[in-house]
C-alpha positions in Angstrom: 0.0 0.0 0.0 1.5 3.4 -1.0 1.1 6.0 1.7 1.5 9.8 2.0 4.7 10.6 3.8 3.0 12.4 6.7 0.8 9.5 7.7 1.3 6.4 9.9 -0.9 3.3 9.6 -1.9 1.1 12.4 -3.2 -2.2 11.1 -4.4 -5.6 12.3 -5.3 -9.0 10.8 -8.9 -7.9 11.1 -11.3 -6.8 8.4 -10.4 -3.5 6.7 -13.2 -1.7 8.6 -11.0 -2.0 11.7 -8.0 -0.2 10.3 -7.1 3.1 11.9 -5.3 6.0 10.2 -3.2 8.1 12.5 -1.7 11.4 11.3 1.8 11.7 12.8 1.7 15.4 13.8 -1.6 15.3 15.6 -2.2 14.6 19.3 -4.8 11.9 20.2 -6.2 10.9 23.6 -5.4 7.4 24.9 -9.0 6.4 24.3 -8.8 7.4 20.6 -5.5 5.6 20.1 -6.8 2.4 21.9 -9.8 2.5 19.6 -7.5 2.2 16.6 -5.4 -0.6 18.1 -7.3 -2.8 20.5 -9.8 -5.4 19.1 -12.2 -7.8 20.7 -10.2 -10.7 19.3 -7.4 -11.2 21.9 -5.4 -13.3 19.5 -5.4 -10.6 16.8 -1.9 -9.9 15.5 -1.4 -6.1 15.9 0.9 -4.3 13.7 2.0 -0.7 12.9 3.3 0.5 9.6 5.3 3.8 9.6 7.4 5.7 7.2 11.0 6.5 8.0 13.4 8.8 6.1 17.1 8.8 6.1 19.8 11.0 4.6 23.5 10.6 4.4 26.2 12.3 2.3 30.0 11.8 1.8 32.6 13.6 -0.3 34.5 11.6 -3.0 37.4 9.4 -1.8 39.3 9.0 -5.1 41.1 11.5 -7.4 42.0 10.8 -11.0 45.1 12.4 -12.5 45.0 12.6 -16.3 48.2 13.5 -18.3 48.1 13.9 -22.1 51.3 13.8 -24.1 51.2 14.7 -27.8 54.0 14.9 -30.4 53.7 15.7 -34.1 56.7 14.9 -36.4 57.4 14.2 -40.0 58.6 10.7 -39.0 56.5 8.4 -36.8 59.6 7.1 -34.9 60.6 10.6 -33.9 57.1 11.3 -32.6 57.1 8.0 -30.7 60.5 8.7 -29.1 59.4 12.1 -28.0 56.2 10.8 -26.4 58.0 7.8 -24.8 60.7 9.9 -23.2 58.1 12.1 -21.4 55.9 9.2 -20.6 58.7 7.4 -18.8 59.3 10.5 -16.7 55.6 10.7 -15.8 55.5 7.1 -14.8 58.6 7.4 -12.7 57.1 10.4 -10.9 53.9 8.5 -10.2 56.0 5.6 -8.7 57.9 8.1 -6.5 54.5 9.3 -5.1 53.4 5.7 -4.3 50.9 5.1 -7.2 50.5 1.3 -7.7 50.7 -0.2 -11.2 47.1 -1.4 -10.7 46.0 2.2 -10.2 47.5 3.4 -13.5 46.6 3.0 -17.1 48.1 4.2 -20.4 46.5 4.5 -23.9 48.6 5.3 -26.9 47.5 6.1 -30.5 49.1 7.2 -33.8 47.4 9.3 -36.4 48.7 10.4 -39.8 47.8 13.9 -41.0 49.0 14.3 -44.6 52.8 14.0 -44.3 52.9 14.3 -40.5 52.5 11.8 -37.7 50.8 12.6 -34.4 51.5 10.3 -31.5 49.4 10.7 -28.4 49.6 9.0 -25.0 46.9 9.4 -22.3 48.0 8.4 -18.8 45.5 8.0 -16.0 46.4 7.5 -12.3 44.2 7.1 -9.2 45.1 8.8 -5.9 43.4 8.4 -2.5 45.4 11.2 -0.8 44.7 14.8 -1.9 48.0 16.2 -0.6 50.0 13.5 -2.5 48.0 14.2 -5.6 48.7 18.0 -5.4 52.4 17.5 -4.9 52.6 15.1 -7.9 50.5 17.4 -10.0 52.6 20.4 -9.2 55.9 18.6 -10.0 54.6 17.5 -13.4 53.4 20.9 -14.3 56.7 22.5 -13.3 59.0 20.0 -15.0 57.2 19.2 -18.3 56.8 21.5 -21.2 53.5 22.6 -22.7 51.7 22.2 -25.1 53.4 18.8 -25.6 52.3 17.7 -22.1 49.0 18.7 -20.6 47.9 17.9 -17.0 44.2 18.2 -16.8 42.0 19.2 -13.9 41.5 16.5 -11.2 38.5 14.2 -11.5 36.9 13.4 -8.2 34.8 10.2 -7.7 33.6 7.7 -5.2 34.9 4.1 -4.9 32.3 1.3 -5.0 32.7 0.7 -1.3 32.2 4.4 -0.5 28.9 4.4 -2.5 27.7 1.3 -0.7 28.5 2.9 2.6 26.5 6.0 1.8 23.5 3.9 0.8 23.8 1.7 3.9 24.1 4.6 6.3 21.0 6.3 4.8 19.0 3.1 5.1 20.1 2.5 8.7 19.0 6.1 9.6 15.6 5.5 8.0 15.1 2.3 10.0 16.0 4.1 13.2 13.7 7.0 12.5 10.8 4.7 11.6 11.3 2.7 14.8 11.3 5.9 16.9 8.0 6.9 15.4 6.5 3.5 16.0 7.7 3.5 19.6 6.1 6.9 20.2 2.7 5.8 19.0 2.9 2.4 20.7 3.9 3.9 24.0 0.8 6.2 23.9 -1.5 3.1 23.9 0.5 1.0 26.3 2.0 -1.3 23.7 5.5 -2.4 22.9 7.2 -2.4 19.5 8.6 -5.8 18.6 10.5 -7.0 15.5 10.1 -5.6 12.1 8.1 -8.0 9.8 8.1 -6.1 6.5 10.3 -3.4 4.9 9.6 -1.7 1.6 11.7 1.0 -0.1 9.2 3.7 -0.9 11.7 6.2 -2.4 15.4 6.4 -3.2 17.2 9.5 -4.5 20.9 10.0 -5.2 22.1 13.5 -5.8 25.4 15.2 -6.6 26.4 18.7 -5.6 26.5 21.6 -8.0 29.6 23.0 -9.6 29.8 26.8 -8.9 31.0 28.7 -12.0 32.8 31.9 -11.1 34.8 32.7 -14.2 37.9 31.9 -12.2 39.9 28.6 -12.1 37.8 26.1 -10.2 39.1 25.5 -6.7 39.7 22.0 -5.2 36.9 22.6 -2.7 34.4 23.5 -5.4 35.3 20.3 -7.3 34.9 18.2 -4.1 31.5 19.8 -3.3 30.3 19.2 -6.8 31.0 15.5 -6.5 29.7 15.0 -3.0 26.9 12.5 -3.1 23.8 12.7 -0.9 21.4 9.8 -0.6 17.8 10.1 0.5 15.9 7.0 1.4 12.3 6.5 2.5 11.3 3.1 3.9 7.9 1.8 4.9 8.4 -0.6 7.8 5.8 -2.8 9.5 6.5 -3.7 13.2 4.7 -6.2 15.4 3.0 -4.7 18.4 2.8 -6.5 21.7 1.3 -5.8 25.1 3.9 -4.8 27.7 2.7 -7.5 30.1 3.1 -10.2 27.5 6.6 -8.8 26.7 7.7 -9.0 30.3 6.5 -12.7 30.6 8.5 -13.5 27.5 11.6 -11.8 28.9 11.3 -13.7 32.2 10.9 -17.0 30.5 
């Protein structure tokens, strides 16, 4: 059953005429609440279904460094030699800054333009430390000549584990919020919230930040904010409701 976000449902395994609709932000007397929950059938399985919302955000934990080396010569071998020499320097610099071979990739291509040969190499390296990335970036910019070598702006992104963590934390928060709502309602009528028996994801949203364009070179912080992911989760959760006396007997046994 799809519900409005500002409503909680109290249900029972009784005919639908016995269902009660309880708006969250309204105060009810004990008698009114009991009328929605307590039935003549003592063995009726009482339940409450509530909506819980969770939100969690994290900045990216990976930085991609991209270096493009291009050389155009009348002879293909000369262009390749020029690119290879600079590529070796870049790779050695990356090793000096602790970049693993598994976090690095190189793509090379050769294009003929009339009587000229253009050799291009694109190197990509992944960093997990911003300071180390900045030091490596600065050294490459200072030591290598342009326009033969271009060091592009950093690309920030989330690792798979980071994304899973954001989703998990948002869902956990939604469950906690739903349980708090259920406990508040159950306490009003002298009942106890037991285990969750049904969970449905009602809504899921994953949003990135916005890159602020100022006309000036983009700052690191703006790039990080633009790639920060926020996850919003809404869950519909059904909990069992039990009388406090029955719960105490169960605990004692």
